[in-house]
Each structure stands twice: as structure tokens, then as C-alpha cells.
PDB file of N, CA, C and O in Angstrom:
ATOM      1  N   TYR A   1     188.652 -67.062  27.579  1.00  0.00           N
ATOM      2  CA  TYR A   1     188.548 -66.420  28.875  1.00  0.00           C
ATOM      3  C   TYR A   1     187.708 -65.150  28.818  1.00  0.00           C
ATOM      4  O   TYR A   1     187.392 -64.572  29.858  1.00  0.00           O
ATOM      5  N   MET A   2     187.349 -64.718  27.635  1.00  0.00           N
ATOM      6  CA  MET A   2     186.578 -63.486  27.510  1.00  0.00           C
ATOM      7  C   MET A   2     185.071 -63.713  27.627  1.00  0.00           C
ATOM      8  O   MET A   2     184.300 -62.753  27.633  1.00  0.00           O
ATOM      9  N   PHE A   3     184.657 -64.947  27.717  1.00  0.00           N
ATOM     10  CA  PHE A   3     183.230 -65.235  27.796  1.00  0.00           C
ATOM     11  C   PHE A   3     182.889 -65.746  29.185  1.00  0.00           C
ATOM     12  O   PHE A   3     183.689 -66.437  29.817  1.00  0.00           O
ATOM     13  N   ASN A   4     181.717 -65.409  29.648  1.00  0.00           N
ATOM     14  CA  ASN A   4     181.277 -65.862  30.965  1.00  0.00           C
ATOM     15  C   ASN A   4     180.731 -67.281  30.879  1.00  0.00           C
ATOM     16  O   ASN A   4     179.522 -67.511  30.880  1.00  0.00           O
ATOM     17  N   VAL A   5     181.652 -68.209  30.806  1.00  0.00           N
ATOM     18  CA  VAL A   5     181.290 -69.623  30.785  1.00  0.00           C
ATOM     19  C   VAL A   5     181.462 -70.146  32.204  1.00  0.00           C
ATOM     20  O   VAL A   5     182.525 -69.970  32.798  1.00  0.00           O
ATOM     21  N   PRO A   6     180.439 -70.782  32.755  1.00  0.00           N
ATOM     22  CA  PRO A   6     180.569 -71.305  34.124  1.00  0.00           C
ATOM     23  C   PRO A   6     181.655 -72.370  34.226  1.00  0.00           C
ATOM     24  O   PRO A   6     181.908 -73.102  33.269  1.00  0.00           O
ATOM     25  N   ILE A   7     182.287 -72.451  35.375  1.00  0.00           N
ATOM     26  CA  ILE A   7     183.325 -73.450  35.623  1.00  0.00           C
ATOM     27  C   ILE A   7     182.763 -74.858  35.412  1.00  0.00           C
ATOM     28  O   ILE A   7     183.468 -75.763  34.967  1.00  0.00           O
ATOM     29  N   GLU A   8     181.488 -75.020  35.738  1.00  0.00           N
ATOM     30  CA  GLU A   8     180.842 -76.320  35.546  1.00  0.00           C
ATOM     31  C   GLU A   8     180.915 -76.763  34.079  1.00  0.00           C
ATOM     32  O   GLU A   8     181.089 -77.947  33.791  1.00  0.00           O
ATOM     33  N   SER A   9     180.781 -75.809  33.165  1.00  0.00           N
ATOM     34  CA  SER A   9     180.855 -76.125  31.735  1.00  0.00           C
ATOM     35  C   SER A   9     182.258 -76.564  31.334  1.00  0.00           C
ATOM     36  O   SER A   9     182.419 -77.487  30.535  1.00  0.00           O
ATOM     37  N   PHE A  10     183.272 -75.904  31.888  1.00  0.00           N
ATOM     38  CA  PHE A  10     184.652 -76.321  31.608  1.00  0.00           C
ATOM     39  C   PHE A  10     184.879 -77.741  32.114  1.00  0.00           C
ATOM     40  O   PHE A  10     185.500 -78.555  31.431  1.00  0.00           O
ATOM     41  N   ALA A  11     184.378 -78.035  33.304  1.00  0.00           N
ATOM     42  CA  ALA A  11     184.530 -79.372  33.870  1.00  0.00           C
ATOM     43  C   ALA A  11     183.850 -80.404  32.972  1.00  0.00           C
ATOM     44  O   ALA A  11     184.412 -81.463  32.692  1.00  0.00           O
ATOM     45  N   LYS A  12     182.663 -80.091  32.535  1.00  0.00           N
ATOM     46  CA  LYS A  12     181.913 -81.017  31.677  1.00  0.00           C
ATOM     47  C   LYS A  12     182.641 -81.232  30.343  1.00  0.00           C
ATOM     48  O   LYS A  12     182.717 -82.356  29.849  1.00  0.00           O
ATOM     49  N   LEU A  13     183.168 -80.161  29.772  1.00  0.00           N
ATOM     50  CA  LEU A  13     183.884 -80.268  28.497  1.00  0.00           C
ATOM     51  C   LEU A  13     185.134 -81.130  28.602  1.00  0.00           C
ATOM     52  O   LEU A  13     185.556 -81.746  27.623  1.00  0.00           O
ATOM     53  N   THR A  14     185.718 -81.169  29.784  1.00  0.00           N
ATOM     54  CA  THR A  14     186.929 -81.975  29.972  1.00  0.00           C
ATOM     55  C   THR A  14     186.622 -83.368  30.506  1.00  0.00           C
ATOM     56  O   THR A  14     187.530 -84.169  30.724  1.00  0.00           O
ATOM     57  N   GLY A  15     185.333 -83.654  30.716  1.00  0.00           N
ATOM     58  CA  GLY A  15     184.944 -84.980  31.175  1.00  0.00           C
ATOM     59  C   GLY A  15     185.258 -85.239  32.633  1.00  0.00           C
ATOM     60  O   GLY A  15     185.443 -86.391  33.026  1.00  0.00           O
ATOM     61  N   ARG A  16     185.322 -84.196  33.444  1.00  0.00           N
ATOM     62  CA  ARG A  16     185.626 -84.335  34.867  1.00  0.00           C
ATOM     63  C   ARG A  16     184.476 -83.793  35.703  1.00  0.00           C
ATOM     64  O   ARG A  16     183.637 -83.029  35.226  1.00  0.00           O
ATOM     65  N   SER A  17     184.463 -84.206  36.947  1.00  0.00           N
ATOM     66  CA  SER A  17     183.534 -83.581  37.887  1.00  0.00           C
ATOM     67  C   SER A  17     184.068 -82.192  38.206  1.00  0.00           C
ATOM     68  O   SER A  17     185.228 -81.892  37.926  1.00  0.00           O
ATOM     69  N   ILE A  18     183.246 -81.362  38.776  1.00  0.00           N
ATOM     70  CA  ILE A  18     183.676 -79.992  39.106  1.00  0.00           C
ATOM     71  C   ILE A  18     184.844 -80.030  40.087  1.00  0.00           C
ATOM     72  O   ILE A  18     185.826 -79.306  39.919  1.00  0.00           O
ATOM     73  N   SER A  19     184.734 -80.869  41.101  1.00  0.00           N
ATOM     74  CA  SER A  19     185.803 -80.911  42.104  1.00  0.00           C
ATOM     75  C   SER A  19     187.119 -81.426  41.527  1.00  0.00           C
ATOM     76  O   SER A  19     188.180 -80.894  41.853  1.00  0.00           O
ATOM     77  N   SER A  20     187.070 -82.447  40.680  1.00  0.00           N
ATOM     78  CA  SER A  20     188.328 -82.942  40.099  1.00  0.00           C
ATOM     79  C   SER A  20     188.896 -81.946  39.095  1.00  0.00           C
ATOM     80  O   SER A  20     190.114 -81.810  38.977  1.00  0.00           O
ATOM     81  N   PHE A  21     188.018 -81.245  38.365  1.00  0.00           N
ATOM     82  CA  PHE A  21     188.506 -80.216  37.445  1.00  0.00           C
ATOM     83  C   PHE A  21     189.224 -79.120  38.212  1.00  0.00           C
ATOM     84  O   PHE A  21     190.324 -78.719  37.833  1.00  0.00           O
ATOM     85  N   LYS A  22     188.616 -78.631  39.284  1.00  0.00           N
ATOM     86  CA  LYS A  22     189.235 -77.568  40.090  1.00  0.00           C
ATOM     87  C   LYS A  22     190.549 -78.039  40.702  1.00  0.00           C
ATOM     88  O   LYS A  22     191.529 -77.293  40.721  1.00  0.00           O
ATOM     89  N   ARG A  23     190.575 -79.265  41.199  1.00  0.00           N
ATOM     90  CA  ARG A  23     191.788 -79.811  41.808  1.00  0.00           C
ATOM     91  C   ARG A  23     192.909 -79.931  40.779  1.00  0.00           C
ATOM     92  O   ARG A  23     194.035 -79.503  41.030  1.00  0.00           O
ATOM     93  N   ASP A  24     192.598 -80.517  39.619  1.00  0.00           N
ATOM     94  CA  ASP A  24     193.610 -80.669  38.572  1.00  0.00           C
ATOM     95  C   ASP A  24     194.086 -79.314  38.061  1.00  0.00           C
ATOM     96  O   ASP A  24     195.278 -79.117  37.823  1.00  0.00           O
ATOM     97  N   PHE A  25     193.167 -78.397  37.897  1.00  0.00           N
ATOM     98  CA  PHE A  25     193.513 -77.055  37.429  1.00  0.00           C
ATOM     99  C   PHE A  25     194.467 -76.380  38.411  1.00  0.00           C
ATOM    100  O   PHE A  25     195.474 -75.797  38.011  1.00  0.00           O
ATOM    101  N   ALA A  26     194.139 -76.467  39.699  1.00  0.00           N
ATOM    102  CA  ALA A  26     194.978 -75.834  40.731  1.00  0.00           C
ATOM    103  C   ALA A  26     196.373 -76.440  40.767  1.00  0.00           C
ATOM    104  O   ALA A  26     197.345 -75.730  41.026  1.00  0.00           O
ATOM    105  N   GLN A  27     196.490 -77.737  40.515  1.00  0.00           N
ATOM    106  CA  GLN A  27     197.802 -78.376  40.497  1.00  0.00           C
ATOM    107  C   GLN A  27     198.650 -77.875  39.335  1.00  0.00           C
ATOM    108  O   GLN A  27     199.867 -77.736  39.461  1.00  0.00           O
ATOM    109  N   ILE A  28     198.016 -77.610  38.223  1.00  0.00           N
ATOM    110  CA  ILE A  28     198.750 -77.167  37.033  1.00  0.00           C
ATOM    111  C   ILE A  28     199.058 -75.672  37.078  1.00  0.00           C
ATOM    112  O   ILE A  28     200.181 -75.263  36.782  1.00  0.00           O
ATOM    113  N   PHE A  29     198.075 -74.856  37.445  1.00  0.00           N
ATOM    114  CA  PHE A  29     198.214 -73.398  37.360  1.00  0.00           C
ATOM    115  C   PHE A  29     198.439 -72.706  38.700  1.00  0.00           C
ATOM    116  O   PHE A  29     198.598 -71.486  38.737  1.00  0.00           O
ATOM    117  N   ASN A  30     198.456 -73.442  39.780  1.00  0.00           N
ATOM    118  CA  ASN A  30     198.683 -72.895  41.124  1.00  0.00           C
ATOM    119  C   ASN A  30     197.677 -71.837  41.537  1.00  0.00           C
ATOM    120  O   ASN A  30     198.006 -70.938  42.311  1.00  0.00           O
ATOM    121  N   CYS A  31     196.476 -71.930  41.039  1.00  0.00           N
ATOM    122  CA  CYS A  31     195.382 -71.056  41.450  1.00  0.00           C
ATOM    123  C   CYS A  31     194.068 -71.676  40.991  1.00  0.00           C
ATOM    124  O   CYS A  31     194.053 -72.615  40.196  1.00  0.00           O
ATOM    125  N   SER A  32     192.986 -71.146  41.497  1.00  0.00           N
ATOM    126  CA  SER A  32     191.677 -71.670  41.104  1.00  0.00           C
ATOM    127  C   SER A  32     191.337 -71.239  39.677  1.00  0.00           C
ATOM    128  O   SER A  32     191.882 -70.251  39.186  1.00  0.00           O
ATOM    129  N   PRO A  33     190.445 -71.969  39.008  1.00  0.00           N
ATOM    130  CA  PRO A  33     190.039 -71.561  37.658  1.00  0.00           C
ATOM    131  C   PRO A  33     189.418 -70.164  37.637  1.00  0.00           C
ATOM    132  O   PRO A  33     189.643 -69.390  36.706  1.00  0.00           O
ATOM    133  N   LYS A  34     188.643 -69.855  38.662  1.00  0.00           N
ATOM    134  CA  LYS A  34     187.991 -68.546  38.734  1.00  0.00           C
ATOM    135  C   LYS A  34     189.028 -67.418  38.819  1.00  0.00           C
ATOM    136  O   LYS A  34     188.911 -66.405  38.129  1.00  0.00           O
ATOM    137  N   LEU A  35     190.032 -67.604  39.663  1.00  0.00           N
ATOM    138  CA  LEU A  35     191.086 -66.592  39.799  1.00  0.00           C
ATOM    139  C   LEU A  35     191.904 -66.484  38.519  1.00  0.00           C
ATOM    140  O   LEU A  35     192.266 -65.381  38.108  1.00  0.00           O
ATOM    141  N   TRP A  36     192.199 -67.615  37.886  1.00  0.00           N
ATOM    142  CA  TRP A  36     192.952 -67.601  36.639  1.00  0.00           C
ATOM    143  C   TRP A  36     192.217 -66.802  35.575  1.00  0.00           C
ATOM    144  O   TRP A  36     192.818 -65.979  34.884  1.00  0.00           O
ATOM    145  N   LEU A  37     190.907 -67.044  35.440  1.00  0.00           N
ATOM    146  CA  LEU A  37     190.096 -66.313  34.457  1.00  0.00           C
ATOM    147  C   LEU A  37     190.097 -64.817  34.742  1.00  0.00           C
ATOM    148  O   LEU A  37     190.260 -64.001  33.835  1.00  0.00           O
ATOM    149  N   LYS A  38     189.914 -64.469  36.002  1.00  0.00           N
ATOM    150  CA  LYS A  38     189.891 -63.055  36.375  1.00  0.00           C
ATOM    151  C   LYS A  38     191.226 -62.393  36.055  1.00  0.00           C
ATOM    152  O   LYS A  38     191.257 -61.283  35.523  1.00  0.00           O
ATOM    153  N   ASN A  39     192.326 -63.065  36.374  1.00  0.00           N
ATOM    154  CA  ASN A  39     193.648 -62.501  36.090  1.00  0.00           C
ATOM    155  C   ASN A  39     193.894 -62.336  34.600  1.00  0.00           C
ATOM    156  O   ASN A  39     194.448 -61.320  34.179  1.00  0.00           O
ATOM    157  N   LYS A  40     193.495 -63.310  33.794  1.00  0.00           N
ATOM    158  CA  LYS A  40     193.658 -63.201  32.334  1.00  0.00           C
ATOM    159  C   LYS A  40     192.863 -62.019  31.793  1.00  0.00           C
ATOM    160  O   LYS A  40     193.349 -61.276  30.940  1.00  0.00           O
ATOM    161  N   ARG A  41     191.652 -61.848  32.285  1.00  0.00           N
ATOM    162  CA  ARG A  41     190.818 -60.727  31.843  1.00  0.00           C
ATOM    163  C   ARG A  41     191.444 -59.395  32.244  1.00  0.00           C
ATOM    164  O   ARG A  41     191.434 -58.438  31.469  1.00  0.00           O
ATOM    165  N   LEU A  42     191.987 -59.340  33.455  1.00  0.00           N
ATOM    166  CA  LEU A  42     192.615 -58.099  33.912  1.00  0.00           C
ATOM    167  C   LEU A  42     193.910 -57.808  33.149  1.00  0.00           C
ATOM    168  O   LEU A  42     194.221 -56.646  32.886  1.00  0.00           O
ATOM    169  N   GLU A  43     194.650 -58.831  32.800  1.00  0.00           N
ATOM    170  CA  GLU A  43     195.867 -58.629  31.996  1.00  0.00           C
ATOM    171  C   GLU A  43     195.513 -58.063  30.623  1.00  0.00           C
ATOM    172  O   GLU A  43     196.194 -57.171  30.118  1.00  0.00           O
ATOM    173  N   GLU A  44     194.462 -58.577  30.036  1.00  0.00           N
ATOM    174  CA  GLU A  44     194.008 -58.053  28.740  1.00  0.00           C
ATOM    175  C   GLU A  44     193.529 -56.614  28.892  1.00  0.00           C
ATOM    176  O   GLU A  44     193.797 -55.777  28.030  1.00  0.00           O
ATOM    177  N   ALA A  45     192.827 -56.325  29.974  1.00  0.00           N
ATOM    178  CA  ALA A  45     192.353 -54.966  30.232  1.00  0.00           C
ATOM    179  C   ALA A  45     193.537 -54.007  30.374  1.00  0.00           C
ATOM    180  O   ALA A  45     193.519 -52.907  29.821  1.00  0.00           O
ATOM    181  N   TYR A  46     194.554 -54.423  31.109  1.00  0.00           N
ATOM    182  CA  TYR A  46     195.742 -53.588  31.279  1.00  0.00           C
ATOM    183  C   TYR A  46     196.365 -53.270  29.920  1.00  0.00           C
ATOM    184  O   TYR A  46     196.730 -52.126  29.648  1.00  0.00           O
ATOM    185  N   TYR A  47     196.481 -54.284  29.076  1.00  0.00           N
ATOM    186  CA  TYR A  47     197.030 -54.093  27.733  1.00  0.00           C
ATOM    187  C   TYR A  47     196.185 -53.096  26.935  1.00  0.00           C
ATOM    188  O   TYR A  47     196.721 -52.190  26.297  1.00  0.00           O
ATOM    189  N   LEU A  48     194.882 -53.267  26.976  1.00  0.00           N
ATOM    190  CA  LEU A  48     193.995 -52.378  26.215  1.00  0.00           C
ATOM    191  C   LEU A  48     194.082 -50.938  26.702  1.00  0.00           C
ATOM    192  O   LEU A  48     194.018 -50.002  25.905  1.00  0.00           O
ATOM    193  N   ILE A  49     194.227 -50.764  27.999  1.00  0.00           N
ATOM    194  CA  ILE A  49     194.317 -49.412  28.557  1.00  0.00           C
ATOM    195  C   ILE A  49     195.684 -48.788  28.261  1.00  0.00           C
ATOM    196  O   ILE A  49     195.774 -47.656  27.786  1.00  0.00           O
ATOM    197  N   LYS A  50     196.722 -49.530  28.543  1.00  0.00           N
ATOM    198  CA  LYS A  50     198.086 -48.996  28.419  1.00  0.00           C
ATOM    199  C   LYS A  50     198.527 -48.824  26.969  1.00  0.00           C
ATOM    200  O   LYS A  50     199.079 -47.783  26.612  1.00  0.00           O
ATOM    201  N   HIS A  51     198.291 -49.829  26.133  1.00  0.00           N
ATOM    202  CA  HIS A  51     198.844 -49.809  24.779  1.00  0.00           C
ATOM    203  C   HIS A  51     197.855 -49.391  23.699  1.00  0.00           C
ATOM    204  O   HIS A  51     198.248 -48.820  22.682  1.00  0.00           O
ATOM    205  N   LYS A  52     196.600 -49.666  23.913  1.00  0.00           N
ATOM    206  CA  LYS A  52     195.584 -49.311  22.911  1.00  0.00           C
ATOM    207  C   LYS A  52     194.810 -48.058  23.289  1.00  0.00           C
ATOM    208  O   LYS A  52     193.990 -47.567  22.514  1.00  0.00           O
ATOM    209  N   ARG A  53     195.080 -47.537  24.502  1.00  0.00           N
ATOM    210  CA  ARG A  53     194.444 -46.303  24.989  1.00  0.00           C
ATOM    211  C   ARG A  53     192.915 -46.374  24.969  1.00  0.00           C
ATOM    212  O   ARG A  53     192.242 -45.384  24.683  1.00  0.00           O
ATOM    213  N   GLN A  54     192.383 -47.549  25.275  1.00  0.00           N
ATOM    214  CA  GLN A  54     190.934 -47.704  25.315  1.00  0.00           C
ATOM    215  C   GLN A  54     190.410 -47.433  26.722  1.00  0.00           C
ATOM    216  O   GLN A  54     191.125 -47.609  27.708  1.00  0.00           O
ATOM    217  N   LYS A  55     189.196 -47.017  26.796  1.00  0.00           N
ATOM    218  CA  LYS A  55     188.526 -46.768  28.069  1.00  0.00           C
ATOM    219  C   LYS A  55     187.833 -48.056  28.516  1.00  0.00           C
ATOM    220  O   LYS A  55     187.273 -48.772  27.686  1.00  0.00           O
ATOM    221  N   PRO A  56     187.861 -48.357  29.814  1.00  0.00           N
ATOM    222  CA  PRO A  56     187.222 -49.574  30.318  1.00  0.00           C
ATOM    223  C   PRO A  56     185.739 -49.693  29.945  1.00  0.00           C
ATOM    224  O   PRO A  56     185.235 -50.801  29.759  1.00  0.00           O
ATOM    225  N   THR A  57     185.055 -48.576  29.838  1.00  0.00           N
ATOM    226  CA  THR A  57     183.630 -48.626  29.493  1.00  0.00           C
ATOM    227  C   THR A  57     183.400 -49.210  28.103  1.00  0.00           C
ATOM    228  O   THR A  57     182.296 -49.666  27.803  1.00  0.00           O
ATOM    229  N   THR A  58     184.421 -49.203  27.255  1.00  0.00           N
ATOM    230  CA  THR A  58     184.256 -49.739  25.894  1.00  0.00           C
ATOM    231  C   THR A  58     184.534 -51.236  25.798  1.00  0.00           C
ATOM    232  O   THR A  58     184.168 -51.862  24.804  1.00  0.00           O
ATOM    233  N   PHE A  59     185.180 -51.829  26.820  1.00  0.00           N
ATOM    234  CA  PHE A  59     185.557 -53.238  26.675  1.00  0.00           C
ATOM    235  C   PHE A  59     185.236 -54.140  27.860  1.00  0.00           C
ATOM    236  O   PHE A  59     185.374 -55.357  27.734  1.00  0.00           O
ATOM    237  N   TYR A  60     184.817 -53.606  29.000  1.00  0.00           N
ATOM    238  CA  TYR A  60     184.666 -54.464  30.175  1.00  0.00           C
ATOM    239  C   TYR A  60     183.678 -55.611  29.950  1.00  0.00           C
ATOM    240  O   TYR A  60     183.899 -56.716  30.445  1.00  0.00           O
ATOM    241  N   LEU A  61     182.605 -55.368  29.218  1.00  0.00           N
ATOM    242  CA  LEU A  61     181.643 -56.439  28.929  1.00  0.00           C
ATOM    243  C   LEU A  61     182.250 -57.495  28.001  1.00  0.00           C
ATOM    244  O   LEU A  61     182.021 -58.691  28.178  1.00  0.00           O
ATOM    245  N   ALA A  62     183.015 -57.049  27.024  1.00  0.00           N
ATOM    246  CA  ALA A  62     183.637 -57.973  26.073  1.00  0.00           C
ATOM    247  C   ALA A  62     184.664 -58.881  26.747  1.00  0.00           C
ATOM    248  O   ALA A  62     184.940 -59.977  26.261  1.00  0.00           O
ATOM    249  N   LEU A  63     185.228 -58.425  27.863  1.00  0.00           N
ATOM    250  CA  LEU A  63     186.201 -59.242  28.586  1.00  0.00           C
ATOM    251  C   LEU A  63     185.549 -60.181  29.595  1.00  0.00           C
ATOM    252  O   LEU A  63     186.238 -60.957  30.258  1.00  0.00           O
ATOM    253  N   GLY A  64     184.242 -60.114  29.711  1.00  0.00           N
ATOM    254  CA  GLY A  64     183.558 -61.036  30.607  1.00  0.00           C
ATOM    255  C   GLY A  64     183.171 -60.467  31.949  1.00  0.00           C
ATOM    256  O   GLY A  64     182.635 -61.186  32.792  1.00  0.00           O
ATOM    257  N   PHE A  65     183.431 -59.188  32.167  1.00  0.00           N
ATOM    258  CA  PHE A  65     182.993 -58.554  33.403  1.00  0.00           C
ATOM    259  C   PHE A  65     181.552 -58.099  33.220  1.00  0.00           C
ATOM    260  O   PHE A  65     181.216 -57.481  32.210  1.00  0.00           O
ATOM    261  N   GLU A  66     180.710 -58.400  34.185  1.00  0.00           N
ATOM    262  CA  GLU A  66     179.306 -58.035  34.081  1.00  0.00           C
ATOM    263  C   GLU A  66     179.008 -56.695  34.722  1.00  0.00           C
ATOM    264  O   GLU A  66     177.947 -56.116  34.491  1.00  0.00           O
ATOM    265  N   ASN A  67     179.932 -56.200  35.521  1.00  0.00           N
ATOM    266  CA  ASN A  67     179.684 -55.003  36.304  1.00  0.00           C
ATOM    267  C   ASN A  67     180.919 -54.106  36.244  1.00  0.00           C
ATOM    268  O   ASN A  67     182.025 -54.557  36.541  1.00  0.00           O
ATOM    269  N   LEU A  68     180.743 -52.857  35.868  1.00  0.00           N
ATOM    270  CA  LEU A  68     181.870 -51.936  35.726  1.00  0.00           C
ATOM    271  C   LEU A  68     182.544 -51.653  37.065  1.00  0.00           C
ATOM    272  O   LEU A  68     183.770 -51.566  37.130  1.00  0.00           O
ATOM    273  N   SER A  69     181.768 -51.510  38.126  1.00  0.00           N
ATOM    274  CA  SER A  69     182.382 -51.232  39.424  1.00  0.00           C
ATOM    275  C   SER A  69     183.195 -52.435  39.912  1.00  0.00           C
ATOM    276  O   SER A  69     184.227 -52.255  40.559  1.00  0.00           O
ATOM    277  N   HIS A  70     182.747 -53.649  39.616  1.00  0.00           N
ATOM    278  CA  HIS A  70     183.529 -54.837  39.955  1.00  0.00           C
ATOM    279  C   HIS A  70     184.837 -54.851  39.162  1.00  0.00           C
ATOM    280  O   HIS A  70     185.887 -55.207  39.696  1.00  0.00           O
ATOM    281  N   PHE A  71     184.772 -54.469  37.904  1.00  0.00           N
ATOM    282  CA  PHE A  71     185.980 -54.388  37.092  1.00  0.00           C
ATOM    283  C   PHE A  71     186.974 -53.408  37.719  1.00  0.00           C
ATOM    284  O   PHE A  71     188.147 -53.733  37.898  1.00  0.00           O
ATOM    285  N   TYR A  72     186.494 -52.204  38.050  1.00  0.00           N
ATOM    286  CA  TYR A  72     187.382 -51.192  38.624  1.00  0.00           C
ATOM    287  C   TYR A  72     188.014 -51.662  39.935  1.00  0.00           C
ATOM    288  O   TYR A  72     189.212 -51.474  40.146  1.00  0.00           O
ATOM    289  N   SER A  73     187.226 -52.264  40.803  1.00  0.00           N
ATOM    290  CA  SER A  73     187.783 -52.705  42.092  1.00  0.00           C
ATOM    291  C   SER A  73     188.764 -53.865  41.896  1.00  0.00           C
ATOM    292  O   SER A  73     189.789 -53.922  42.575  1.00  0.00           O
ATOM    293  N   SER A  74     188.468 -54.778  40.988  1.00  0.00           N
ATOM    294  CA  SER A  74     189.380 -55.888  40.707  1.00  0.00           C
ATOM    295  C   SER A  74     190.687 -55.382  40.104  1.00  0.00           C
ATOM    296  O   SER A  74     191.766 -55.864  40.447  1.00  0.00           O
ATOM    297  N   PHE A  75     190.581 -54.417  39.212  1.00  0.00           N
ATOM    298  CA  PHE A  75     191.767 -53.846  38.570  1.00  0.00           C
ATOM    299  C   PHE A  75     192.669 -53.185  39.611  1.00  0.00           C
ATOM    300  O   PHE A  75     193.881 -53.400  39.620  1.00  0.00           O
ATOM    301  N   LYS A  76     192.073 -52.389  40.476  1.00  0.00           N
ATOM    302  CA  LYS A  76     192.853 -51.701  41.508  1.00  0.00           C
ATOM    303  C   LYS A  76     193.479 -52.704  42.473  1.00  0.00           C
ATOM    304  O   LYS A  76     194.617 -52.523  42.907  1.00  0.00           O
ATOM    305  N   GLU A  77     192.747 -53.749  42.805  1.00  0.00           N
ATOM    306  CA  GLU A  77     193.272 -54.776  43.708  1.00  0.00           C
ATOM    307  C   GLU A  77     194.476 -55.481  43.091  1.00  0.00           C
ATOM    308  O   GLU A  77     195.454 -55.751  43.787  1.00  0.00           O
ATOM    309  N   LYS A  78     194.418 -55.779  41.804  1.00  0.00           N
ATOM    310  CA  LYS A  78     195.523 -56.501  41.142  1.00  0.00           C
ATOM    311  C   LYS A  78     196.736 -55.612  40.889  1.00  0.00           C
ATOM    312  O   LYS A  78     197.869 -56.027  41.135  1.00  0.00           O
ATOM    313  N   TYR A  79     196.511 -54.398  40.402  1.00  0.00           N
ATOM    314  CA  TYR A  79     197.626 -53.553  39.978  1.00  0.00           C
ATOM    315  C   TYR A  79     197.986 -52.442  40.955  1.00  0.00           C
ATOM    316  O   TYR A  79     199.036 -51.815  40.811  1.00  0.00           O
ATOM    317  N   GLY A  80     197.143 -52.187  41.937  1.00  0.00           N
ATOM    318  CA  GLY A  80     197.436 -51.129  42.896  1.00  0.00           C
ATOM    319  C   GLY A  80     197.279 -49.740  42.307  1.00  0.00           C
ATOM    320  O   GLY A  80     197.685 -48.753  42.922  1.00  0.00           O
ATOM    321  N   LEU A  81     196.695 -49.655  41.127  1.00  0.00           N
ATOM    322  CA  LEU A  81     196.474 -48.388  40.441  1.00  0.00           C
ATOM    323  C   LEU A  81     195.049 -48.378  39.887  1.00  0.00           C
ATOM    324  O   LEU A  81     194.468 -49.425  39.601  1.00  0.00           O
ATOM    325  N   THR A  82     194.514 -47.197  39.747  1.00  0.00           N
ATOM    326  CA  THR A  82     193.239 -47.096  39.042  1.00  0.00           C
ATOM    327  C   THR A  82     193.530 -47.080  37.549  1.00  0.00           C
ATOM    328  O   THR A  82     194.671 -46.877  37.133  1.00  0.00           O
ATOM    329  N   THR A  83     192.512 -47.290  36.759  1.00  0.00           N
ATOM    330  CA  THR A  83     192.702 -47.304  35.306  1.00  0.00           C
ATOM    331  C   THR A  83     193.172 -45.951  34.790  1.00  0.00           C
ATOM    332  O   THR A  83     193.912 -45.892  33.808  1.00  0.00           O
ATOM    333  N   SER A  84     192.761 -44.876  35.426  1.00  0.00           N
ATOM    334  CA  SER A  84     193.180 -43.541  34.977  1.00  0.00           C
ATOM    335  C   SER A  84     194.626 -43.220  35.372  1.00  0.00           C
ATOM    336  O   SER A  84     195.216 -42.287  34.826  1.00  0.00           O
ATOM    337  N   GLU A  85     195.201 -43.971  36.302  1.00  0.00           N
ATOM    338  CA  GLU A  85     196.577 -43.733  36.718  1.00  0.00           C
ATOM    339  C   GLU A  85     197.603 -44.416  35.804  1.00  0.00           C
ATOM    340  O   GLU A  85     198.805 -44.188  35.941  1.00  0.00           O
ATOM    341  N   ILE A  86     197.140 -45.231  34.897  1.00  0.00           N
ATOM    342  CA  ILE A  86     198.064 -45.946  33.995  1.00  0.00           C
ATOM    343  C   ILE A  86     198.476 -45.059  32.855  1.00  0.00           C
ATOM    344  O   ILE A  86     199.248 -45.480  31.993  1.00  0.00           O
TER     345      ILE A  86
END
């Protein structure tokens, strides 16, 4: 989940079309693959900030976020806190 692999690649690796992959994924995980990936990345970010005391600027790219401002807005949307408030 830390790499920016397109959903199409996951579908191809599992031998499914994109639509059937998304449908099957949603049935199992109750969310879209894109949302699942984003949540996993944000959970890892929360851990790194809270327990490892790392700054987002040191890891956001490694977690698959391409844009720091997108990371910050996604983090605040999920946790209701900014990274500095943790």
C-alpha cells in the first residue's frame, strides 16, 4: 500500500477486469480500493507521527502520497486533527 500502483495493475494481477476487481474488493472490505489504500497510508502516517515522532515531510512520499498538501488535508479529514495536534 506504500507504492503508487494503479488500481488497474491490481486488477490485472488478480486476473480480473477493473470493474469486477472493484466490485469484489468492495464486497470484502466495504469500501473502494482507492479509499482502502488511502486509509492504510493514513493509519501508517498516524503511527509514525504519534509513536515514532516523525515529521510528515520525511515520510509522505514513502507512503505513496505525491503531494504534501493533499496528505495534510486527507489526514485532517480522517482524524479531525492536524499532524501538529497529535
